[in-house]
Structures are given as structure tokens and as C-alpha cells.
C-alpha positions in Angstrom: 117.6 102.1 83.8 119.7 104.0 86.3 118.1 107.2 86.8 119.2 110.8 88.6 116.2 111.9 90.7 116.3 115.7 92.1 112.7 116.2 93.8 111.4 119.1 95.1 111.2 118.3 99.3 109.1 121.1 101.3 107.9 119.9 104.9 105.0 122.4 105.5 104.2 125.8 103.8 105.9 128.1 106.1 109.2 126.3 105.1 111.5 126.6 102.5 112.1 124.3 100.1 115.0 122.5 98.1 115.5 119.8 95.4 116.8 116.7 96.8 119.0 114.1 95.1 117.9 110.4 94.8 119.6 107.9 92.8 117.0 105.5 91.0 118.7 101.8 89.7 116.8 99.0 88.2 113.7 100.9 86.8 111.2 99.5 84.7 111.0 101.1 81.7 107.4 99.7 81.4 106.7 101.6 84.5 104.3 104.9 85.5 106.4 107.8 86.7 103.9 107.5 89.4 105.2 103.4 89.8 108.3 104.8 89.9 108.0 107.3 92.8 106.1 104.6 94.8 108.8 102.3 94.5 111.2 105.0 95.2 109.0 105.6 98.4 109.3 102.4 99.4 113.0 102.5 99.9 113.0 106.1 101.6 110.2 103.8 104.3 112.4 101.4 104.8 115.4 103.6 105.2 113.8 105.1 108.0 113.0 108.6 105.8 110.1 110.6 105.2 108.4 109.4 101.8 107.9 112.4 99.2 104.2 113.5 99.4 102.0 113.3 96.0 98.4 113.1 95.1 97.4 110.6 92.8 93.8 108.7 92.4 92.7 107.0 89.7 95.7 107.0 87.8 94.2 106.5 84.5 94.3 110.0 83.2 90.9 110.8 84.5 90.7 112.2 88.0 93.7 115.0 87.2 95.2 115.2 90.9 98.8 113.6 89.6 99.9 117.5 89.2 103.4 117.9 88.7 106.2 119.8 86.8 108.5 117.0 85.3 111.7 118.4 83.5 109.8 121.4 83.3 106.9 120.2 81.8 103.4 120.1 83.1 103.1 115.8 83.3 106.3 115.3 81.9 107.5 115.3 78.5 105.0 113.4 76.2 102.2 115.8 74.9 98.2 115.0 76.6 99.7 112.8 79.1 98.9 113.1 82.6 102.0 112.1 84.8 100.4 108.7 85.8 99.9 107.8 82.1 103.6 108.7 81.9 106.0 105.5 81.4 109.9 105.5 82.3 110.4 104.9 78.5 110.2 108.1 77.9 113.3 108.3 79.5 116.9 107.3 78.6 119.5 105.3 81.0 121.1 108.0 82.7 119.0 110.6 82.7 118.7 113.7 85.3 115.1 113.9 85.8 113.6 117.2 88.4 110.3 116.8 89.6 108.9 119.6 91.3 105.3 121.1 92.1 102.6 123.6 90.2 104.2 127.5 90.8 101.3 129.7 90.1 99.6 132.3 92.8 96.5 130.4 92.8 98.1 127.0 94.0 99.5 127.5 97.3 102.1 124.8 98.5 101.4 122.5 100.9 103.9 119.4 101.0 106.6 118.1 98.8 104.5 118.3 95.3 101.5 119.0 96.4 100.0 122.2 95.8 96.6 122.7 97.0 94.1 123.0 93.9 91.2 123.5 95.3 90.7 127.3 94.0 89.7 125.4 90.4 86.2 123.2 93.1 85.7 126.7 94.1 85.4 128.8 90.3 83.5 125.3 89.3 80.8 125.6 92.5 80.7 129.4 91.5 79.0 128.3 88.1 75.9 126.7 90.1 73.8 124.5 88.8 71.4 123.4 85.6 67.9 124.4 86.5 66.7 122.9 83.8 63.8 120.1 85.2 64.8 116.9 82.7 62.8 114.2 84.6 63.3 110.9 83.3 65.9 110.1 80.5 64.9 111.7 77.3 64.9 110.5 74.2 68.4 111.3 72.7 67.3 113.0 69.7 64.7 114.9 71.3 66.5 117.7 71.8 68.3 118.8 68.6 71.9 119.9 68.9 74.2 121.1 66.2 77.6 118.5 65.6 79.4 121.6 65.9 78.1 122.9 69.2 78.1 119.5 70.4 81.9 118.3 69.3 82.3 121.5 71.3 80.9 120.9 73.9 82.5 117.6 74.5 86.1 118.9 73.2 85.2 121.4 76.4 83.6 118.6 79.1 87.1 117.0 79.0 88.8 118.9 81.3 90.3 117.0 84.1 90.5 119.9 86.5 94.2 118.9 86.9 95.9 122.7 86.8 98.7 122.0 84.2 97.1 125.0 81.7 97.7 127.5 85.3 101.0 125.8 85.8 102.7 126.6 81.8 101.0 129.9 81.7 103.4 132.3 82.2 101.0 134.6 84.1 99.4 131.4 86.2 96.2 131.7 84.4 93.4 129.6 85.3 91.5 131.1 81.9 91.6 127.8 79.8 90.3 125.9 82.6 87.2 128.5 83.4 86.4 128.7 79.7 85.9 124.4 79.3 83.9 124.9 82.6 82.1 127.5 81.3 81.4 126.3 77.4 80.4 122.8 77.8 77.2 124.1 79.5 77.2 127.1 76.9 77.0 125.2 73.8 74.3 123.4 74.8 70.4 123.6 75.1 70.3 122.8 79.1 72.7 125.0 80.0 71.2 128.4 78.2 68.9 129.9 81.3 71.7 130.1 83.3 74.4 131.0 80.5 75.4 134.6 81.4 75.2 134.7 84.9 77.5 131.5 85.3 80.3 132.7 83.2 80.2 136.3 85.2 80.2 134.1 88.1 83.0 132.0 87.6 84.7 135.0 85.9 84.7 136.5 89.1 85.5 133.9 91.0 88.3 133.2 88.8 89.9 136.4 89.7 89.5 136.0 93.5 91.7 133.2 93.6 94.5 135.4 92.5 95.4 133.7 89.1 96.7 135.4 86.8 95.1 137.1 83.8 95.1 135.8 80.0 97.6 137.2 77.5 97.0 134.8 75.1 100.8 133.0 75.3 98.9 129.7 74.1 100.7 127.5 76.5 97.7 126.2 78.3 96.9 124.6 75.5 99.8 122.9 74.9 100.3 121.8 78.4 96.7 120.7 78.6 96.5 116.7 78.9 93.3 116.3 77.7 94.3 119.0 74.5 91.2 121.6 75.0 91.7 124.6 72.6 91.7 127.9 73.5 88.8 128.7 71.0 86.8 128.1 74.4 88.8 131.1 76.0 87.0 133.0 72.9 83.8 132.0 73.7 84.4 133.4 77.1 84.9 136.4 76.1 81.9 136.6 73.9 79.7 135.4 76.4 81.2 138.0 78.8 80.7 140.7 77.1 76.9 139.6 76.4 76.2 139.2 80.0 78.1 143.0 80.8 77.7 145.3 77.8 74.5 143.7 76.5 73.1 143.3 79.9 71.5 139.6 79.1 72.8 139.0 82.6 68.9 139.8 84.1 69.2 137.1 87.3 71.4 136.0 89.8 72.2 131.7 88.7 71.6 130.8 92.5 67.8 131.6 91.8 66.2 128.7 90.5 64.2 128.8 87.4 60.4 127.8 88.3 59.0 124.6 86.5 56.3 125.5 83.4 
């Protein structure tokens, strides 16, 4: 395959960026998008040029680090696929492809295709921990959980923290990410002691990170590589109302629960 790439190049956060054109030939349709970028970087290094900076780790669609916009789509045009799982056979010979980093106030630019997504980590840290004294592994059926609740918890826990929802949202909102991180505990018995304190702390942390507000565009769930539903946002709103209006958040989540 022969492709023309337009890749965003920006040497530092305080410098101007620009799309730079690269011609790629003999691209295997079976290679992943990141493997194609690896080949391009090898050629750049051989020619004495600066390689393109981009993040990657597991390359199995688990770590969420391969964050980039490809032709205006978060992680590329294939639904429920991360950039590392996207193969070049999704494109046609002779295609022009634009590659750029996440664009959101909550994700400051660092270099080339790398945006700082540490704000998501700080939101998770604000959620604290589960204080239940679990001890040794319990028998699976000792804590009965309705299947609908376990399914919802698993759906929310599938979030890999890639930030695609933020990048796709017209408002740059992190509401789907925050809702998923809140919901995967709020549906389970083990997450109940800190449930309402957790939702307040995480929403406040999200607001401090300059993310936009949610106005129900729904682009977040369409861009999510794990297909996480915006129904979790509704659950977050309900928990937040319970915690603030009804006063259920009786203690700080950082205060450990004493073992009974």
C-alpha cells in the first residue's frame, strides 16, 4: 500500500505545531497503525530526523495509552478499536491520513502526538479506596449480587482510561470516564461504604481539571473503544443528587472504616 500521512509535529508545549507530510510506500495491510508509525520512525532516524513521539505500551487494547486522532476519529475509523488494534487494511491504497493528538483543555499538549492525560489519574485518586476488610478470598456466591448489577459493573470496569471520550466530546468533558470509575464500585456491595463520598470527591476533582460539562451529545460512547454506555452518567447524576441534596455523604472517603 502507498499512503500519504499528515502527522502533527510539535516539539514542545509552548511551541506552535504543524502537520507534516510523509509519503509511505510498501505498507503491509496486515500491520497495525502503530507498527506503521514504527516503520516511519525508523526511516526518520536513518535519515537523521527527529522521530514522531507517540505513546504505547501493551499494544493489545488494554492499557489505553495509544491515544491519537486518526482522520478525525478517536483511535481511527473502526468502532470499538484502539489505535494499536487498528490495522492498515482499514484504509485504501493511496489514502491520505491525518494523525493528531487529543484536543481538550484537560489534556495539555506535550510533544507531537503526546497529550498529558494525568488528569484522569488524579480523578481516580480522588475516589480513594474501598475500606471493606476482605481478608482471604471469599467463596464467589457468599455475597449475592443481582446479574443486572454485575453486568453493569463489568461494563463500567471495562474503561481503560484512554481519554477517547474526552477527545470526541464537543465540550471536552470527562463525564463518561468519571461515571465509569464511579459506577463500577457503586453497583457492588463492596463499594457501598464510600459510595456517596466517592462520587462527590471525583466530580469535584473532574471540575478542577478544566474538563467541560456534559450536554448529552453522546459522542463519548460512540468513540469509546470498549463501548461503555452513557447510562452510567445517569447513575452518576443520581448518586450525586443523593449525596448532596439528600445528604447521604456523611463522612470523608479518606476516613477508613473500622473493622466490625
